[in-house]
C-alpha positions as CSV (number, residue, x, y, z in Angstrom):
1,X,45.4,20.2,16.6
2,X,44.9,16.5,14.8
3,X,41.8,15.3,14.6
4,X,40.4,12.2,15.2
5,X,38.3,9.6,13.9
6,X,34.7,9.4,16.1
7,X,34.1,6.0,15.9
8,X,32.9,4.9,12.5
9,X,30.7,8.1,11.9
10,X,33.2,9.7,9.4
11,X,33.3,12.5,11.9
12,X,36.7,14.0,12.3
13,X,36.9,15.7,15.7
14,X,39.5,17.8,17.9
15,X,40.8,16.3,20.8
16,X,39.5,19.1,22.8
17,X,35.9,20.3,22.6
18,X,34.2,22.9,24.2
19,X,31.4,22.0,26.8
20,X,29.3,24.8,26.0
21,X,27.3,24.9,28.9
22,X,30.4,25.0,31.4
23,X,32.0,28.2,29.6
24,X,33.4,31.1,30.8
25,X,33.6,29.2,34.2
26,X,34.0,30.8,36.9
27,X,34.9,30.5,40.7
28,X,31.7,29.5,42.0
29,X,30.9,28.1,45.9
30,X,32.2,24.9,47.2
31,X,29.6,22.4,47.9
32,X,29.6,18.9,48.8
33,X,30.0,16.4,45.9
34,X,32.6,14.8,43.9
35,X,32.2,17.3,40.7
36,X,33.4,20.0,43.0
37,X,33.2,23.3,42.4
38,X,29.9,25.3,40.7
39,X,30.2,27.4,37.7
40,X,28.9,30.2,36.3
41,X,26.7,29.7,33.4
42,X,25.1,33.3,32.7
43,X,27.6,35.4,30.7
44,X,27.1,37.9,28.0
45,X,26.7,36.6,24.2
46,X,29.6,38.9,24.0
47,X,32.1,36.9,26.0
48,X,30.7,33.3,25.1
49,X,31.2,34.8,21.3
50,X,35.2,35.6,21.5
51,X,35.9,32.3,23.5
52,X,34.5,30.5,20.7
53,X,35.9,32.2,18.0
54,X,39.2,32.0,19.7
55,X,39.0,28.1,20.2
56,X,37.9,28.1,16.7
57,X,41.6,30.2,15.9
58,X,42.5,27.1,17.9
59,X,41.6,24.4,16.0
60,X,38.4,23.1,18.1
61,X,35.5,21.8,16.2
62,X,33.2,20.5,18.1
63,X,30.8,22.5,20.7
64,X,28.7,20.8,23.3
65,X,25.7,22.6,24.5
66,X,23.3,20.9,27.0
67,X,21.0,23.3,29.2
68,X,18.1,25.2,28.0
69,X,19.8,28.7,28.5
70,X,23.3,27.1,27.3
71,X,20.8,26.2,24.2
72,X,18.6,29.7,23.5
73,X,22.1,31.1,24.0
74,X,24.0,29.4,21.3
75,X,20.9,30.0,19.3
76,X,21.2,33.8,19.9
77,X,25.1,33.1,18.5
78,X,24.5,31.7,15.6
79,X,21.2,34.1,14.2
80,X,23.5,37.5,15.2
81,X,26.2,35.9,13.4
82,X,27.9,36.2,10.1
83,X,26.7,34.2,6.8
84,X,28.4,31.0,7.7
85,X,29.2,31.3,11.3
86,X,27.1,28.4,11.9
87,X,29.2,26.2,9.8
88,X,32.8,27.5,10.7
89,X,30.8,26.0,14.3
90,X,31.6,22.7,12.1
91,X,30.3,20.2,14.5
92,X,27.6,21.3,16.9
93,X,26.7,18.2,19.9
94,X,23.2,18.8,21.8
95,X,22.0,16.6,24.6
96,X,18.6,16.1,24.1
97,X,17.5,15.1,27.9
98,X,14.6,12.8,26.9
99,X,14.6,11.1,30.3
100,X,11.3,7.9,29.8
101,X,11.5,5.9,32.9
102,X,10.5,2.7,30.8
103,X,10.4,1.5,27.4
104,X,6.9,1.7,27.3
105,X,6.5,5.4,28.2
106,X,9.3,5.8,25.7
107,X,7.0,7.7,23.1
108,X,9.0,8.6,19.5
109,X,6.6,11.3,18.4
110,X,7.2,13.2,21.9
111,X,11.0,12.7,21.3
112,X,10.8,14.0,17.6
113,X,8.9,17.1,18.5
114,X,11.4,18.1,21.2
115,X,14.1,18.0,18.8
116,X,12.7,19.9,16.5
117,X,12.0,22.7,18.7
118,X,15.5,22.4,20.4
119,X,16.7,22.6,16.9
120,X,14.9,25.9,16.2
121,X,16.1,27.6,19.4
122,X,19.3,26.7,18.7
123,X,18.5,28.0,15.0
124,X,20.1,25.5,12.9
125,X,18.3,22.6,10.5
126,X,20.8,20.1,11.9
127,X,23.5,18.2,14.4
128,X,26.2,17.0,14.2
129,X,25.8,15.0,16.8
130,X,22.8,14.1,18.9
131,X,23.3,12.9,22.6
132,X,20.5,11.5,25.0
133,X,20.3,10.2,28.1
134,X,20.3,6.3,29.0
135,X,18.8,6.0,32.5
136,X,18.3,2.3,32.7
137,X,19.4,-0.8,31.0
138,X,15.5,-1.4,31.5
139,X,15.2,0.9,28.5
140,X,16.3,-1.4,26.3
141,X,13.9,-3.5,25.9
142,X,13.3,-4.9,22.0
143,X,10.3,-2.5,21.2
144,X,12.3,0.6,22.7
145,X,15.0,-0.6,20.9
146,X,13.1,-0.6,17.5
147,X,11.8,3.0,17.5
148,X,15.1,4.1,18.8
149,X,16.9,2.4,15.7
150,X,14.4,3.4,13.4
151,X,14.5,7.1,14.9
152,X,18.0,7.2,14.6
153,X,17.5,6.1,10.5
154,X,15.0,8.6,10.2
155,X,16.9,11.7,11.2
156,X,20.2,10.7,9.4
157,X,18.6,9.9,6.1
158,X,17.2,14.0,6.3
159,X,20.6,15.2,7.2
160,X,19.4,16.2,10.5
161,X,21.5,14.8,12.3
162,X,25.4,12.6,12.0
163,X,25.9,10.2,14.5
164,X,24.4,9.2,18.2
165,X,25.5,9.0,20.9
166,X,24.1,8.2,24.6
167,X,25.6,8.7,28.3
168,X,24.5,6.9,31.5
169,X,24.4,10.1,33.7
170,X,26.2,8.5,37.2
171,X,24.6,4.9,37.1
172,X,27.9,3.3,36.8
173,X,29.6,1.4,33.9
174,X,26.3,-0.9,33.9
175,X,24.2,1.1,32.1
176,X,27.3,2.7,30.1
177,X,28.0,-0.8,29.2
178,X,24.3,-2.4,28.2
179,X,24.4,1.1,26.0
180,X,27.9,0.6,24.0
181,X,26.7,-3.0,23.7
182,X,23.3,-2.6,22.1
183,X,24.5,-1.9,18.7
184,X,22.1,1.4,18.5
185,X,24.8,4.6,19.0
186,X,27.3,5.2,17.1
187,X,29.5,7.0,20.2
188,X,29.3,7.3,24.0
189,X,29.8,10.3,26.2
190,X,30.7,9.8,30.0
191,X,32.3,11.7,32.8
192,X,36.0,10.3,32.8
193,X,39.0,11.6,34.3
194,X,41.9,11.0,36.3
195,X,40.3,11.0,39.5
196,X,37.2,9.1,38.5
197,X,38.6,6.7,35.8
198,X,36.0,3.8,36.1
199,X,35.0,4.4,31.9
200,X,38.7,3.2,31.7
201,X,38.1,-0.3,33.1
202,X,35.3,-2.2,31.3
203,X,33.6,0.5,29.2
204,X,36.5,1.4,26.9
205,X,37.7,-1.6,25.3
206,X,33.7,-2.3,24.5
207,X,33.7,1.1,23.1
208,X,37.0,0.4,20.9
209,X,36.0,-3.1,20.2
210,X,32.7,-1.9,18.2
211,X,34.0,0.6,16.7
212,X,32.9,3.4,18.6
213,X,33.3,6.8,19.6
214,X,33.8,8.3,22.7
215,X,33.6,11.8,24.2
216,X,34.7,12.5,27.3
217,X,33.4,15.1,30.3
218,X,34.3,17.0,33.8
219,X,37.9,15.7,33.1
220,X,38.6,17.8,36.1
221,X,36.0,17.0,38.3
222,X,35.3,20.7,38.3
223,X,38.0,21.2,40.5
224,X,39.0,18.7,42.7
225,X,41.9,18.5,40.4
226,X,43.5,21.3,40.9
227,X,42.3,21.6,44.9
228,X,44.8,18.3,44.9
229,X,47.0,19.6,43.2
230,X,48.0,22.7,45.4
231,X,47.5,20.4,48.4
232,X,50.3,18.4,46.5
233,X,53.0,22.2,46.6
234,X,51.4,22.4,43.3
235,X,49.9,26.0,43.5
236,X,52.3,27.5,40.8
237,X,51.9,24.6,38.2
238,X,48.2,24.4,37.8
239,X,48.1,24.7,33.9
240,X,50.9,21.9,33.8
241,X,48.3,19.3,36.2
242,X,45.8,20.4,33.7
243,X,47.8,19.2,31.0
244,X,48.5,16.4,32.5
245,X,45.2,15.4,33.5
246,X,43.9,16.1,30.1
247,X,46.7,13.9,28.4
248,X,46.0,11.1,30.5
249,X,42.3,11.1,29.1
250,X,43.0,11.3,25.5
251,X,45.9,8.2,26.0
252,X,43.4,5.5,26.8
253,X,42.7,3.6,23.8
254,X,39.0,4.2,22.4
255,X,38.8,7.9,23.7
256,X,37.7,10.5,20.5
257,X,38.1,13.7,23.1
258,X,37.2,15.4,26.0
259,X,35.1,17.9,26.7
260,X,36.2,20.9,28.5
261,X,35.1,24.4,30.3
262,X,37.2,27.0,30.3
263,X,37.2,30.5,32.4
264,X,39.3,32.6,29.4
265,X,41.4,32.6,26.6
266,X,44.4,31.5,28.3
267,X,43.1,28.7,29.6
268,X,41.8,28.0,26.3
269,X,44.7,28.3,24.8
270,X,46.9,26.3,27.3
271,X,44.0,23.1,27.2
272,X,44.1,23.6,23.5
273,X,48.5,23.0,23.6
274,X,48.3,20.2,26.0
275,X,45.7,18.0,23.9
276,X,48.3,18.4,21.3
277,X,51.1,16.6,22.8
278,X,51.5,12.8,24.3
279,X,51.1,11.7,27.9
280,X,54.8,11.4,29.2
281,X,56.8,10.2,32.3
282,X,56.4,14.1,33.4
283,X,52.3,13.4,33.6
284,X,52.6,10.6,35.2
285,X,55.1,12.2,38.3
286,X,52.5,15.0,38.7
287,X,49.3,13.1,39.0
288,X,50.8,10.6,41.7
289,X,51.6,13.2,43.8
290,X,47.7,14.2,43.5
291,X,46.9,10.6,45.1
292,X,48.9,11.5,48.5
293,X,46.8,14.4,49.3
294,X,44.4,14.9,52.3
295,X,42.2,15.9,49.3
296,X,42.4,13.1,47.7
297,X,41.3,11.5,50.6
298,X,38.2,13.5,50.8
299,X,37.6,13.7,47.7
300,X,37.2,9.3,47.4
301,X,35.4,9.8,50.7
302,X,32.6,11.8,48.8
303,X,32.5,9.4,46.2
304,X,32.4,6.2,48.4
305,X,29.0,8.1,50.1
306,X,27.5,9.2,47.0
307,X,28.1,6.9,44.5
308,X,30.1,4.5,45.3
309,X,29.9,2.4,41.9
310,X,31.9,5.0,40.9
311,X,34.7,4.6,43.3
312,X,38.5,4.0,42.5
313,X,41.6,4.2,44.5
314,X,44.9,5.0,42.8
315,X,47.0,4.3,46.1
316,X,45.9,0.7,45.7
317,X,47.4,0.5,41.7
318,X,51.0,0.4,41.1
319,X,51.1,2.9,38.6
320,X,48.9,6.0,37.2
321,X,49.9,5.3,33.5
322,X,47.1,4.8,31.1
323,X,47.3,1.9,28.8
324,X,49.3,2.6,25.7
325,X,47.6,4.0,22.8
326,X,47.7,2.0,19.2
327,X,49.7,4.1,16.9
């Protein structure tokens, strides 16, 4: 795969990243949410190791890890791996789920202590990408910004991290825009896919303008993209639909990579091939067909009920094509 720059960090990342808390992804129960299907997270170390090795063979060089069990499992793999396995991972990203509710409640010492503990669990002394949750605009008070800036500078000077990233969970684009324009972060990380394209409307132009990186995740809405595809009569073409969805995300100016979960090596290989091809007319036709289904209407109804800030209806648009990415 052709590597892409993560903004101005100096890091070169594969367009496809492996979201380590959702692989291998298994069939789960359907539940009432625009996030779609649950996935299996309790998997054997050997099974995950096989997928990591396969991803490395495909040119994937970014592995993101998040939940405590997932961090612990990745740490076991690193400890048990042959010498140099950690370096073969090349880029390791961690979401530190740090959630102070106010700037006054933010404690830099507690943050550092939690990070050091997670690094120990991960069996590594460094992260290429450290990602934190930004829960509200209110956090971006002057004192908080100064503390975070000092922490980031110190961690970088110590070689603990190479890039500092954030995401705003499901707060809509207001928090994301505030984080982008704060000047604190090297990259942004947000849920962004064809069915949930809000990031493209305001956030990505701001990211690109500031030379930041952007890592997308949940491109398939955990199954909703394929639910729409089945209703559109595309049951036998789900790999093509997945490829179209990935290419749609990657075609947007400002997007550095898209993180996915995969069920097996076949899915991984299919996604890796898809990420190395440009978005085209056939992709546009496939995605347009998804918006003509009742499943798409059900998805929109749930988004409008659960989180109106993320609501966007493609049926109101003349085209589903992404904006042209600069050469």
